[in-house]
N, C-alpha and C positions, 0 to 999 in steps of 0.2 A: 235587423231587417224590419222595415216599416210595415204596418198593417196595410193590406190592399191586395190588388190582383197582380199576380206575377205569372210568368211563363215557366212551367216546370221543365227543367232541362232534360229530363228523362223521356217525357211523353210529348212535349211541345204544346200541351194543353194549358189553358189559362186557369189558374186556381187561386183561391183566396188564401193568403198567407197571413198568419198572425204576427204580432210584433215579436221582436227578438227576446223580450223579457218573458214571453210565454214559452219559449223553446228551452229545452234542457240539454245539458252536455252529454256527449256520447260516453256511455259507461259500458265497457266490455271487460269480461273477467280476465283476459290475458294481459293485464297491466296493473300497475298501482292505481287504484281508482280514486277519483275525487269524490267529494260529497255530492249528493244528488239533488238536482234542481229539476223536479218533474212537473209535468202538467197534471193538474188535479183531476181532469176528466177528459174523455173522448166520446165521440158521438156515433162510433161505428158499432157493429153487432158484437154481442158478447161471445166469449169462447165456449168451447164444448163443455158439457156437464162434467164437473169434477169426478174423479174416480174415488169411490168410497173406500176407506181403509179404517181398520180398528185403531183406537188410540188407548193408551194406558198411562196411568200415573205410577211412577217408580219411586219407591222409598229407599233412601240410602241407609245402609247399616252403619254402625260406628266404625271409624277407621283409626289407625295408629300410624305413627311416623315410619316411613320406609328406611331401613338401614342399608346404606350404600356400601357394599363391599368392594373396596378398591385396591386391596393388597395383592391380589393375584389376578392373572389374566385367565379368564375362564375360556373353555373350549366348547364350541358348538359344532357337533359332528354333522357333516353333510349327509342328508338322507337321500341316497341314490336308489332306494328300493321303491319309492312311490312314483306313480306315473306322472304326477304334476310337477316333479322336479326334472327339468330337461338337462341333457348333457350339453357341454359347450358346442359351438363357440360363443354363444351369448353369455355375457357375465351373469353370474348367479349370486344373489344376495340372500343370506339367511340371517334374519334379525330376531334375536331373543330379547324382547322388551319387557322389563318389569316396571310397571307404572304405578305410582301412588297418586291417585287422583286428588286426594285431600291436600297433600303437600306440594303438588305440582312439580314432582321430581321423578326422574326415571334413571334406571340403570340398564345398560344395553350391552349385550355381547353380539358382535357382528362378524360373520364370515363372508368373505368375498372370494369366489372362485373365478379367476380372470384368465382368459386365453388371449394371447397376442395375435390379433387378426391382421396386423400390418405386415409390410415387407421388411421392416426394420427390426434389429435386435435392440430390445429396450434394457437400459441399465437402471431405470427407476420407473416408478409409477406416480402419477399426479392425481390426487383426490381433491374433490370439492367438499368443504366442511362449512356449510352455510350457517349452522347455529352459532358460530363464533361471532357473527354480526351482532347478535343480541347479547354477547358475552355470557352465554348460558351453557357452554360446552366445556367439559373437562376430559381430556384424553388421559386414560389411565394406563394404557399399554397397547403395544402392537407386536404381533408375531408374523413372520414370513415363513411359510411352510413349517409352522409350529415351533419356530425358533424365535424367541423374543429378541427384539432389536431396540436400540435407543438412539441410533444415529439418523433418525428422520429429521426433516426440515419442516418446521411448523411455526410460522411467525404469527401466532394467533393474537398477539397483542398489538400488532402494527395497525392500529385503527386508522390513522391519518392516510396511510398509503392504500387502504382498502384492498390489501392483498392477504388479509388475515385468514381468508377461507381456503388458502392453498396449502395442502399437505403433500410433501414429496417424500416418498419412501424408496430409498436406494435398495437395489437388489444385489445380494452377494453373488448370485449366479445370474448373469445376463439372460434375459428372456428372449429366446429365439422365436422367429415366426412360427405360429401354431403351437408353441409351448404354453404350459399352464402354470400358474402360481396361485397359492392360497394365502390370503391375508386374513388375520384375525385381529379385531380391534375391540377394545373394552373402553366404554366411555360413560360419563354421567351427564344428564341434562337437568338443569335447574331452570324451569321454564319462566319466561318473562310474562308480564301482563301484555296482552296484544296491543301493539302500537305505542307502548310506554317506553320510548327510547330517547336517549339524549341526542343533542345535535351531532355528536361524533358517530352515532349509530343510526342516523336518520335514513339511511338507505336500506334498513332491515325490512324484512317481510312484515306486512300489516296483518298477517293471518297467523303466523307461528306464535304459539304461546297460549294463554288462557284468559278468559273473561269470567264474569259472574255466572255465565250459563254454559260455557263449553270450554274444552281444551283441544287444541289443534296441533297435530304434528305434521308439518309440511317441510320438505327438504331437511329432514331432521337427522339423517344419517350420512356419514361420509360415503361418497360414491366416486368411482374412477371416471375422470373426465375423458371424453372421446379423444382418441389419438388419430388425427387425420393429416395426411401429407406431411408427416414429420413433425407435427406440432400438437401440443395438448390444447384443446379448446376449453379455456376457462377464463372468462372475462370478469372484470370487476363489476360490482353492482352499480346501478345508476338511479337517478331520482325518479325515473318513470321507465316503463317497459321492463322486459325480462332479460337477464344476462346469461342464463344457464342453457347449456346444450346437453342433451341426454342420449346415451346409447340405449337401445332396446335391451332389456335384461329380464331375467326371471327372478321372482321374489317368493320367498317362503318366510312369513312373518308370524311369530308366536307372541301373543300378548297375555301377560299375567298381570291382572289387576290385584295388587297386594291388599290383603285384608278383605278380599271378596267384594270390593266396591262395586255396586250394582249400577252400572251405567250402560247406556246404549252406545254401540260402536258403529260408526260409519267408516267404510274401508274402501280402498282402491280395488282390493281383490275379493274373490269369492271365498266364503268360509269353507274350510276343509275339516276333516276329522282331526280332533284335538290330540296332541301327543301325550297330554297329561291332564289329570283332573285340575280344574281351576285355571287352565290355560286355553285360550282360543287361538285358532290358527287360520291365517288367510293366505291365499296363494294367487299369484298373477304371473302369466307368461307374456313375454315380449312387451313389458310395460316400460314407461319412461321414468316416472316418479311416483313412488308409493306414499300415499297420504292416509292419515287416520284422523278421525274427529270423535270426541267423546263428550257425552252430556247425559245427565240424569233427567233432563227435561225434554229430550227429543220425542216427538210423535212421528209416526212413519206411515206414509201412504205408498202403496206398491202396485206396480203394473207388470205384466209379463208380455214380452213381444218375442214370439218364437221361443227360443231357448234362453233369452236374455231377461234378467230381472232388473227392473228399474225402480229404485227406492228414492222417495223424497223425504228428507229429514227436516222437520220444522218445529218451531217452538209452539207451546200452547197459545191459543187465540189466533193462530195464523193458518188454520185449517183450509180456509177458502183459497188463500194464496198458495199454500203448500200443495194443494191438489191441482191448482191451475198450472204451477210449474211442472208438475208431473205430466199433465195432459199435453202441454206444449212440447215437452221433451220427447214424449212418446210419438207425437205427430212428426216432429223433426227427425227422430230416429228412423221412422219408416220412410220418410222422404229421402233422407241421405243414403239409406241403404239401397234404395232403388236408383238414385241418381249417381252416387259415387261408388258404392261397393259395400260389401259386408263388414260389419263391426267385428273386432277381434276378440272381445272378452265376453264373459257370461253375466256380468253385472255392470250397472252404472248407478252411482250414488250422487244425489243432489243434496247439498247441505246448506241450510240457512245459516249465515254467519251472524254472530253477535257483534257486528262491526260494519262499517261502510266500505267494504272492499270485496273483491271477488277474484277467483282464479281457477283455472282448470289444472287438474292433475290426471294421472292415469285412472280411467274408470271412475272419476269423481270430480265434481266441481263445486266450488263455494259460490253462494249468492249473497249479495249485500242485503242486510236487514232493511236498509232504506227503501229498496224497490219493493219489498214485501209490504211495507207500510203504505206505499203509494199505488198499490194494485187497484185498478178500477173496474175489474170484471170484464174487460174487453181484450181483444187480440192486439189492438193498437196501443200498447203501453210498454213501458220499459221492462217490466217483468217478463213478458213474452219474448220481446226482442233479444234480451240478454240471455234468456234460457235457451233459445234456439242457436244463438251465437256460441254459447259455451258447449252445447251439445255437438256443434260442428267441430269444435276443437278435438273431439275424440277421433276425428278423421285427420284434421289439419293441425297437428302438434303431436298427437298420440301415435297414430298409425304411420303418418309421414312426419318426421321431425325435421328441424332446421336449426341453424345457428341463430338463436333468438336475439343475441346481441348485435350481430353484424348483418343478418338478413331477416329481420322480423316480419317483413311483408309477406314472406312465403306462407306463414300460417295465418297472420292477422287479416290480410286482404281476402283470403279464401274463406275464413270464418265469417267475416263481415258479408261477403257476397252470398254465403249460405243463408243469411237472413232473407235475401231477395228470393232465393230458390224456395225457401219455406213459404213466404207470403204469397208468391205468385201461384203456389199450389193450393193453399188453404183459403186465401182471401185476396184475390188479385187486386181488388179495389184499394186495399190497404197500401199497396205499393205506390200507385199513382197519386192517391189522395193523402198519403200520410208518410210513408217510409222516406221517400226522397226529400220530402219537404222538411221533416223534422230530424231525420238522421243525417242528412247530407247537406242540403242547400244552405242552411244558416252559417256553416263553418268555413266556407270558401276554401275547399281542399286545394293543396298545392301539388306541384309535381314532386319529383324526388321520391317516388314510391320506394325505391331501394335504399333509403337512408338507414344508417345505423342508429341505434338508440342514443348514442352519444352525440349524434349530429342533428337530433330532432328539433333543436332550438326551442325547447319547452314542451310540456306535455300536450297542450292543445295542438300546436303545429305538428308534433310527432304523430298524434292520432290522425290528423288530417292527411298526412302523407301516407303512412303505412296502412292504415285501416280504410279510410274513406276514398282517397284517390286510388288506392289499390283496388277497391271494389269497383270503382268507375272504370278503371282500365279493363277489368274482367268483363264488365258489361259491354264495353266497346269491342273487346276481343270477341265476345260471343256474337255480337251483331255482324262483325266482319266474317266470322267462320260459319255461322249458322248453328242452330241448336244441336243438330245431330252430331256434327263434328266436334263442337265444344264439349258436350258431355261425354263423348267417346274419349276425348283427350283427358278429361278429369278422371275417368275410370281407369284409363291406362296409366296415368300419373300415379294414382293410388296403387295400382297393381305392381308397377315397377319399383316404386319407392317405399312400399310398405316395409316397415321395420328398419329403414335406413335413415340417414341424416341427409336430406335433400339439399340441393343448392340451386341458385338461380340458373346456373348452366344446365343442370338436370331438367329443370322446369321447361326451359326454352328448347332444349334438344327434343324432349318428348312432344312438346307443342308443335314443333315444325314437322314432325312425322305425321301430324294429323291435319295439316292444312298447307296448301300451296299459296294461300293469300299473302300478299305483301303487307306485313305489319310493321315495317320500319318506321312509318310515321307515328304509330302508336307508341313504340318504344322511345322515339325521340321526344314525344309529348310527355310521357309519364316518368321516364327513368333518367337518372344522372349518367349511368354507365351503359355502354353498348352491351347488348345481349344477343 
């Protein structure tokens, strides 16, 4: 885009637009992120005063090599006496993690209590095992209802076919509707360097593994894929976008840092009473994906919003940006609670990544180190925009899930539009003079909002379709409906779909209950398929 005056498509106002070389690419955490090309400064007002928080330097004690016991299948007993362990039908995951931070290795006992919520009798269960992508996962044993089995199907070495993350466990006794089964898995993780993958594993997560400053466990445990309409939803990974779909589940995670390694732990869940000395316990109800991050370098800034604690974990020398992330997330949290509905959990962790990538998980999101480096002290910068986008994913991904491979627009367009909701509340001028100009206009968004990640025709076109054009559809929809009806719809959509895996059909069915306006022209303009 050439320097000069142009008409802003959102407001109709004439504005000064800088050259395309000054614009930077959209970076949102719910995708594999590119390197960041950011503007060096902006001229609008600065953000709110950072929230002060104490910092500390942590000294690591000597460590020794973790011995991985793989000869027997250990048993983790389900603790049904505690109030934070809920009964079915939600799946329950109990994870006993023994981590050696020094050797970047772990030994895990996992118990899954699964209830068949479908109308079908199941003869097997299908699990996603994402660490196989980085060839860092060794399965030591499986038991079904405490009986060890060996006839499972796990093609973990089929790299070229990209189906190595599929583990199928046959059931000796078919699982009738509403019946329950208990799986026990024992596995070892030898963690990779973050992003250090060969061409054959180029689709792996850019977050899972370790760097010089941190160790990240994301999608690190086998989980049962959702079973919907007679099919297991487990897609192959792709070069951009997310391919996984998660059921809401309850988590009870015990972390033992071998040799007493003294690191700070950022977690998806709230910390609970420890079951044993030297072990820390974290619990999460109705979460999608439980993530952990460890570092001896983390500094922490904290804010409390009602009964929710929000923590910002950042590296030394990043205090200003680390507090700005916290301030923006707190603002967004309050706005989204009012506009959309209440948050489900008691904590939210924001983690600075030692890499140029970002991603949201349950009650936790990672931020790219690059945007911390380019923070300029104002609200009109990538650090703020991505912070409020990722915070929004705690509503649109976490509370209301979707098939991220086949219908990514359902969370990405809503999270992107939530940036608009944030800016129009805290600094309206930023929308008309900055957001649409730098976040939207330079990239010529296309239609096909409802594209699959495999049909995106490249990362930039995919972003344009699912994120940006999806946000523009929601803006046009809001204008057509009016503010009151539009936000009533979003609140009802959250209320009805909370804890579920929503579909485009669900979205439009709830939408049409809130408006009699003819939106057929909008659907024809933005979508490939009729809705």
